[in-house]
N, C-alpha and C positions, 0 to 999 in steps of 0.2 A: 480273474475274468480269463476264460480262456481266451485263445487267437482267434479271431472270424476269420473263414477264409476270402479274401479279397481278389483271387486270381481272375473271376469271372467280371469284374468289375471295373468300370471307368469312374474319371473323375465326375463327367456329365451323370452318371447314376446317384452322384448326392448333392447334386444341383438341388436348391431351393424349388418347390414346384408347386403350383395352383391345383388344389386337392379335388378329386373328384367326388364331390358334396355328396351326389346319390350312394356310391359306394362305401363313403365314408360313413355314411347314414344307416346302412346296412348291416356294417360292421357292429356300430354301433347298438343297434337293436339285436344282433343276435348274442351279443353279452349283456344285455339288460343295462347299460351304464343310461339310466332315464336323465338324469341331472348334466350330466356331459350334451346327453342329444340337445336339451336344451339349450345351451352353452353355445353349441355350434351351430343351431339352426338359426340363434340367434344372430352369430357372426357373420356367417355363410349363407344364409338361407335355406331352404330344403331340398335344391339340386334340381327343380323344377323351372324351364324357361320363362323370364318374364314374371315369376315370382320371389316375394322376397318378405322378410317378418315385418316388410314396413308398409306393407298395406294395412297393418292392423292400427298405422300409424296416422290415425287420422282426429286426434283429440285436437279440436279447437285451441287456439292461443288465448280465447277467453275461457276456456273449461282448464283453471289453475288452480294448482293450491301452492304458493310460495308461502314459506313462514321462514320465523327471523328465531335463531336458535342462538339463545343468550343464558342457557343454563347447561350445564353438564349433563343433566339428566336427558335434556331432548336433545343432547349431542350423543349420548350412548343407546338413544333410539333409534337415531340416523345411522349411526354403526353398526347395529344390529340387522338393519333393512340392507345395509351396500353387501356385506358378509353374506347375506341369503340370495342378491341377486349376483356377484360376484363378478360385479364392474360397476361403476359408477364416472357418471361425467363432472370434471372439476375444472373449479377457474378460479382464479384469482383476481381481488380488487388491490389498486397498489396507488403512491402515489403519484405516478409516471410511467412513461411508456419504455424507459430508457432501463433496463431489470437492475443494473448494478447498481444504477441512482436511485433505486425507487426502494418505498420499504412497504414491506405487506399490510395491507388494512383489514382485509376479509375474505374469507373463502364462500364457494358456493359450490352446492352439491347438488346431482340430479340421479336418480335410480331408472324414472320411469317418466313417460310421456307426462307432462302437465303436473307432475310431481317435484318440488324441489326447495332447498332452504338455502338461508343464507348465515354466516358466522361472522358477525363481525368480530374486531378484535382492537383494533387501533382508532378507532371514529373518536373525534375530538365535537366539542362544543361547536356549533355553527358561529358563534362569534368568536372562535379561535381561541377564549380566554380556558386555560388548563383548570381552575380551579370549578370553570362549567362542569367538567368531563365527570364529576362523581354524580352525573344525574343520568349516565350514560350507561343502560345495563349489558355489560359484554361480560364474557367469559374469560379469565384472565390468559393472556395470550399463553404462557409457559403451560398451563394447563390444558387449553384447546388443542394445544401442538403436542404434548406428551399423548392424550388420546387419541388424535388422527393421524399421527406417524407410523402406527404399526398396520395400518388398511392402505396409506399413502404406498407404503414399502413392500406391502405383501405380495408375492409372486403368485398366488393365486387370485388377486383382485385385479382386473383391469382397469387402470385409468384412462380416462377418455379426454381429451381436452382440443381446443379449436388454438392453433398455432402454442400446442403443448411446451415448446421449449422453453419460451418465454416463464412459463408457471414452474418448469424445472429448475430455473435458474432462481426465481423467488425463492421457491422452497427451498430450493438447495442452502439459500442463503442465512435460513431457519434451522439447518440443521436434518431435513427431510430429502430423501432421496428416491425420485417417484420411480415406481418400476414394477410392473412392466405397464406399457401405454400405446395407446392409440392417437393419433392426430387428423381429425376431420379436414381440415387446412389442406395436408398433403394426401389424404387420400382422395380428395377432390383435384388435386393437383395433378395425379400420377394417370384418374381417369378424364378429365377433360386440358390437359395444358395446352394452352394457347387460345381456348375457347373464350376464358372470362375470368376475372378474379377470382381471389378465393377465400377473402375474407368473410366472415360469420355472417354480416350483413348481406351483402350480395348471396351468397349462398341458400341464406334463409329466406330471402324475395323470389330464389331461382327455384328451389327443391320443395319449401314447404309453401310459398304461398304468403308468408308472414313478415310484417313490416314489424322489424325489432324497436325496440327504446331507444332513441338517439341519446348519446352522452349527454349533450349539452342540456336535454331535457331535466336532467337531475345534478348537472354540476354548473348549468350556465355556459357562457361562451363569452368570447373575446377576454376583455378587460375584467369582466364579471365573473369569470370561471374558476372556479376553486377546486383542488385536489380533492379525490374521493373521502379522504377522512373528514370532512370537511359535509360532506354530503348527509343528511339526516336519514338517520338507519331505517327507516321505514320505506322512502324513497331508494334507498340503499337496495335493500331486500328486493324489491322488484325488479330492478334493472339487473342486480347481480344474480339471481334465481334463474330469470330469463335467458341469461346467458347460458347456464350449465344446462338448462331445460332444452334449448334450440340447438346445443352442442349433442346433445345425449340422441333428439331425434335427428339430426343430420348424419351422427353415425348409424346409424340404426336404416337410413336412408340409403347412403354412398355405398358401405362396407361389401353388403354382398354386390354390389356393382361390378367391382373389382374382379372376381372368379369370374363372373360371366362374362368379362371382356376380357379375360387371358394377363390382366394387368397386376394381380395379386402378385407374381415374385417382383415385379419390379419395388413397389411396394415394403415386401416382406424383406426381401435380402438389401435393398439400397439404401430408402428412405426411412425407416422404420427404425433401422441399425442407428442411422447417424446421426438421431436426433439427440440422445445424450452426449455423442460425441460433440458436436457443435454446441450442446451448451455448456460444456465443460471448455472448450475452446475460451468462449464468452467469458465464463468465468475467470480464468486465468487470465486472461488479456495481455497485453508485451509489454514491457517498461519501455522508458524512455526516458531519455538524458535531457531533465529541463533547462540545466545551464547551457546544455550544446543547442537547444531550442532558443534560447534569448539570446546567444550569442548570433546565431542563424539571420534571426529575425533582425538585430541591430544592424546584421551587413547589408541583408537586402533591404533595408528603411536606406541605410547610405547609398547604396547604389542606387534607389528608386529618385534619391535627391540631386545625385548627379546626371542622371538622366535628363529627368526632367529641368535642368538649368540647361545642358544640351538643346532641349527640345525647342524651350522658351525661345532660347539665343536664335536656332534655326527659325522660328515662328517670328521673330521680330517684337513678341511682345508675348506677356505674360498670361494665362488661360488653363481650363481645365482639364488636365489630359483626359481625365476619366470619361469626360463628357463627349458621345459622340457627337452630338449638336456642335460644340463648340470647335471640337477637332476637323468635323467637316466644313466648317464655316474657314478653319484655316487653310487646309488642305486643299479646297476646291474652289472657295473664291476669293480668298487672298492669293496664294500659290498659283489658282489658274490650272490643277490638277486633274484627271481623266480620271472618275471612277468606273461608269458604264455600266452601275449596279445599284437598284434604291432598294431600300431596305422597304419594311410594311407600311411606314409612315407616311413613303412617298419622298423621302431625304436622301440623297446620296448614300451609298453603304460606308462605312469605314469598319468594316468587319475583317478578321484574321486575312482572308481569300485577296482583297482588294488591297490593304497595306503590303501583304507579300508583294502581289503583282507591281505596285508603284516601286517595293524595294528594290526588286530586281532591275527595274527600268534606270537605277542610279540614285534616285532619291533618297537622301540620308534621313530627313525626318519620319517619315514613316517605318522605317528601319529603327529608330530610335523608340518608335512609339510602340512598336512589336516588343522589343527588348522590354521596355518599361511594363507591360503588361504582363510580362512574362513573369518578372521581379516582384510586380505587385500581387501574382496570383500566388506565388509562391509564398510570398511573406502573409495574407490574408486566411489563405484555403489550407495551408498546412503549418506555418513555425506557430501563426499565433492561435490557427484553431485546435489544433492539437494541442498547446500549452493549456487550454481552457478545458480540454477533455480529460485531463488525467484524474482519477479519482483519488480524491482528497483520502478515503481510507486505505486503497492500496497502493498507491503510487504509482497504478500502472492504465494503461487505455483499454476501455473495453469495448470494441467495436457491436455491433449488433448483424447477426448473417442471416439475411432473407432465404428462406428454401422455398420459396413458390413466388417470386414475383419474375421470372424470367421465363420464355417460351423456349428455352433452351436447356435445361435440367443444370444451368448454373445457378450457384449462389452467387448472391450481390450482397457488399458490406455495406453499414449507413453507419452513422452518428459514431465516429468518424470512418468515412473511407477508406478503409486500409489496403484495399483492392487497385488504388488506384495514384499511391504515392510515386513522384516522377522518377523516370529514369533515361530517360532520352538526353537529359542536357547535364553539364556538370554540374553546373547550381541546382538543379533537382535533384541528383545523385546525392549533393549533399544531407539533403534529409534525411534517407534514408540511414543515414550516420546515426542520427538520433534514437535510430533503437537499437537497444542495447539488452545483454545478457544478463541474468545475475550473475553476482562473482561466483565463479567457479565454472560457469556454464558457457554455451556455444549457441550461438543461431545458427541453423542450417538452412540453406537454400538450395532447393532442387527442385529441376526443369525436365521434363520431357524433351527428348532430343527429335525436333521434327516430326513430333507424333502425327500433324495433319497429314505430310506427305507421306507417313508410314501406311495408315489406316486409309489412306487414299488408294495408297498400292495393293491393299489387302481387300477392298471392299470392289475396287475395278478390277482386279487380278489383271493386274499389269507386270508382266513378266519382270521388264528391263529395269524398272522400280525397284521392285522385290530381289530384283539379283543383286542390286547396286548396294541396296542397304545390308544385305546378307553379305556382301564382301567388305563392307565400310566403305564404299565408293563414295567420293564427295556427291551430293545428289543434286547442287545445283549447277556442280560442274558439268555433272553428265547430263540435264537437261540443255546448258548453253552448247554443251558439244552436238547434242540431238538436233538443236532446233538453228543454231547457226552456224552447224557444220565447220566446227573448230575442232582439231585431236584434242583428247583431255591434257596430253604433255604442253601442250601450245596454248593453254588456255591463262589469259589475263584475269586481274582482278574486275576490270570494268564488265568485261561479258560476263562474268559469274555474279556481278550484282545484277545484271539486267535478268538475267534466266533467275534469280532468286525473286525478282518482283514479279515475273511470268508464275512462278509455281504457285506461291501464295496468291497472287490475284486471281489465278483462275480458282482455287480455292474457295476464296472467298465472293464468287462472281462479279470479278471486275469486269467493267465493258473498255471496248476500245479506247473510249474516252478517257476513262479513268488510267488505265494502263499509261497514256499517252502524256497526260499530266503528270504521273510520277517517274515515267522515264526522260521527258522532256523531250519527245518525238512527237511526229504528225500523226494524226488518227489512222490515216491510212496504212503507216509502218504498224503501228500497234495492232491493228486488225489483221494485217501480216502475219504479225510475230504468236498472236490467238491461234489462227488458223494454221500456222506451220506446228504449233505444240500439241493442238490435236491431231493433225495428221502425223505426229511422230508417235503419238501415246495415244490412236484410235480408242481403245477402251475405256478413257475417261468421257469422252464425249458420248460415247455408247453407254456406259452405265447413268451419267448424268439424266439423259435423254430416256431412258428406261424407270427412272426413281423417279421424274417429274409426272411421266405417263400415271406409275404407280400412285403418287400421292393424290393426282385428281382425281382417280379412280375411286379409290377408296377414303379421300378427305384425310389422310393423315399420312406422316413418314414416321417408319419406326428406328428404333437402335439397335445395333447390334445385340443390347441387352434387353431389349424388349419395352422401352420406353417409347410413349407415344408423343407428337406434336401436331397440333389440329390448326397452329400459324401458316401453314404455307397455303390452306386450302384456298384462298382467296387471290393468292399471287399467280400471275401468268407465267410467271420464270421461277425458277427452284436453283437457287444458285448452288454450288457444291458446297459452301459452307454451310448448309442445310443440312449437310449429311457428314459433316465433320465435326472434331472438338468443340467448338464453339457453338455448336446449334445440334439438334438432337440426333439423327439419323445412325451415327457410327460411332459416336462417343463413347468413350470409355467409363466407366463407373465410377470415377475419380472424382471427389465433388469438393473442393477444399480450397482456401483463399492461396494466392502467391504470399509467399516463396512454394508453399507446398505443393501446389498444383494450380495451373491458369484456367485447363479446362473443366469441362463440366463433368455429368456423370451419365 
C-alpha cells in the first residue's frame, strides 16, 4: 500500500466525530447503497431535526408475538431473520446477578418491535428434581450455542443489549464473544447522565410508557423466590422475550438522539469501546491469598477482644459495644459525657464525629471504641467478606464494575467493592497485601500525579500553576508561598500541609467551616485563607463563576471530552470538584478502578 501524505493533517483530523447524517445519506444515495442506507437510518435517523426511525416505534406492548424456540429448525429460522436485519437485541437469563457466579439458563432475541423469542437451555423441573427435567423440551445447550455463536460473533451483525457487559461475561464463559455491540444503558447514560437511572425498567417507563414485567411475578419474592432455571418455560418466555423486545425499542429510540445532541463521539470513543475491556477485567478477577486473609482475620479478632476488655474495664461493666443504645447509656448516662448531637431517633448520637470530639477531649473510652469499630469493620467488611467472595472455580475475586451508576463518569465497584480497600491506616494497608500476583508476575500500581491541580491549571489558565508544573516545582509549597508569604527556601512541612489542604479543599468545594475543621483553626481564619487563595490565583474564581453561570444557563456541565452531566442544574453552587477528575467537566477519558486510575473518564 503506498504511503499516504499526512503533511497537512493534525491529530485532530483523525478524531472520531459524529457524522453529518444528511451528507452521509447523500453520498450513500449517489452510490446506490440501498441496504446500507436502511441500516444508517435505523442507527442515526434521517438527518432531519426532531425525526428518527423511532417515530414508527408505536407498537403497543400488548401487540406482541413472543415465542419459545425449543427446536433447531425454529432457531435457524430466527438466525435467518437476524442475518437479514443485520442487528439483534439480545438478553441472557441466568441463575444470579453476579456473572462469574451465575449459570446461563436461556437467551432471548428480538429483531423488531413486538417480535421476540426465548431459547430455554437449562431450565429444570419446578420441583427441582432432576428426573423431571426429561419432560422439558429444550434444545441441547451445545447445539444451541453452536448455532448461535456465528451470528453473535459476526462483525456484520450488531448485537444490542441493556447492560450488555453482563451478557458478554455470561456468554464468554460459554465460549461466545459478542461483537460488535451497542448498549442502551450506556446510550441513555451518555445522553442523560445525572437526570435519572438507566435501568431497563426505568427507561421503558420513561421513554416508552411501558411497565415491564417484574421479576417477582415470574420467580417469586423473599424466601419463596426461585432461581430462573426453576421458572416454568411459558412464564420465562414472556418475561425474557419482553426484555429483548424492550431493549430493541429503547435502542431504536435513544441511539438517534446522540448525534442530534452532539454526544455520539463520547459514546463511540469512550463508552462503547470500554465495555469489552471492563468485561475482560471482571472475568480475569484478581488473586487473593486465602491464608493471609485468614491470618489477618484472626489478628483482627484478637485485637477486638483486647479492645473489648479495655472498654469494659473503663466502663466498669460489660455491654454490647456494637449497640449505639447501650454505648450511649454508658457514655452519657453513666459517665456523664456531653454529646450535643442527637440522632434520627432522638437519642444522643454515638457517631464517629461525636466519639472523635470526646476522644480529643481526653476521654479514653470513646478513643477505644473508635479503634474497636475500625478493626471490626476491617474484619467483617474486608478479610471475612473477601474470603467468602473467592470464586471456587477460578480461585480469584471477581468484582462487578458499574458503568452507569455515578453522575460523574466514574466506575463503581460492587460485590465486592475493590475500589475501597483501606490504605490510610497501618492495619488497613495489611489487607492490600492479601492481593497477590500469579507466580512469575507482578501487580503494577499507577496513579496520576496531582491530576486535579494540573487540570485546574489548564482549564482556568493559571500561568503560575502551569509554569510550576512545567518546571517540576512543588505545587503545595508554591501555594503555601503565595498564600502565607513564605519564601520557598524557608518552607516548613506544617505550612506545606496546610497549603495542600487548601489546594484540594478549593477543588472539592470546601467551605470555611470545613477547612477550619480540617486544619483545626477558627472559621474566620479559614475564610481568610480561602480569600487569600483566590486573591493570589484570581483566574480560578473567575473560571468557577463563569462555569456556574453557564451550567445554570444550559442545564448541564461539559467535560473536556464532551461528556455532559445534568446533576448540577438544581445546585445553587457548583464546587470546582464538579469540573475536575472526580466529576464531569474536565476529567480525562480514563475510567478504571484503582490502582489503574482513580479518576473518571
